[in-house]
C-alpha positions as CSV (number, residue, x, y, z in Angstrom):
1,M,-12.0,-6.9,4.7
2,N,-13.4,-3.6,2.7
3,K,-11.8,-2.8,-0.7
4,D,-9.8,0.3,0.7
5,Q,-7.7,-2.9,2.6
6,V,-7.6,-4.7,-0.4
7,K,-6.4,-1.9,-3.1
8,G,-3.9,-0.5,0.2
9,A,-2.1,-4.1,0.3
10,A,-2.2,-4.2,-3.9
11,K,-0.5,-1.0,-4.3
12,D,2.2,-1.8,-0.9
13,V,3.0,-4.6,-3.2
14,A,3.4,-3.1,-6.4
15,G,5.1,-0.4,-4.9
16,K,7.5,-3.1,-3.7
17,V,8.1,-5.1,-6.6
18,Q,8.4,-1.1,-8.6
19,E,11.2,-0.6,-5.8
20,Q,13.2,-3.6,-6.6
21,V,13.0,-3.0,-10.6
22,G,14.3,0.0,-9.9
23,K,17.4,-0.9,-7.7
24,A,18.0,-3.5,-10.5
25,I,18.0,-1.5,-13.5
26,G,20.1,1.7,-11.9
27,S,17.1,4.0,-12.0
28,R,16.5,6.2,-8.7
29,K,13.1,7.6,-10.1
30,Q,11.6,4.2,-10.3
31,Q,12.6,3.5,-6.7
32,A,11.4,6.8,-5.6
33,K,7.9,5.9,-7.6
34,G,8.1,2.5,-5.7
35,L,8.4,4.1,-2.0
36,S,5.6,6.8,-3.0
37,K,3.4,4.0,-4.1
38,Q,3.9,2.1,-0.8
39,A,2.9,4.7,1.4
40,A,-0.2,5.3,-0.7
41,G,-0.9,1.8,0.0
42,K,0.1,2.0,3.5
43,V,-2.1,5.2,3.9
44,Q,-5.0,3.1,2.0
45,K,-5.0,0.5,4.4
46,A,-5.1,1.9,7.5
47,Y,-8.2,4.1,6.3
48,G,-9.7,0.9,5.5
49,D,-8.5,-0.6,8.7
50,V,-10.0,2.1,10.4
51,K,-13.4,2.1,8.1
52,Q,-13.6,-1.7,9.3
53,A,-13.1,-1.0,13.1
54,T,-15.9,1.6,13.3
55,K,-18.6,-0.4,10.8
56,D,-17.3,-4.1,13.1
57,P,-17.0,-2.8,16.9
58,E,-17.2,-6.3,17.7
59,Q,-15.0,-7.6,15.8
60,R,-12.0,-5.6,17.8
């Protein structure tokens, strides 16, 4: 794993938590921020996956 995969996964989890907190307190703004953070995390993780695949082509 590389740092983009780890950071992306962490952002995704943090976004899920933020979304749930937003739901619990009734804040659509927090829910939207959480969803945005999840999307950014998934993109960063996907970038890390591609980077890893091109670095280690034998591990596919």
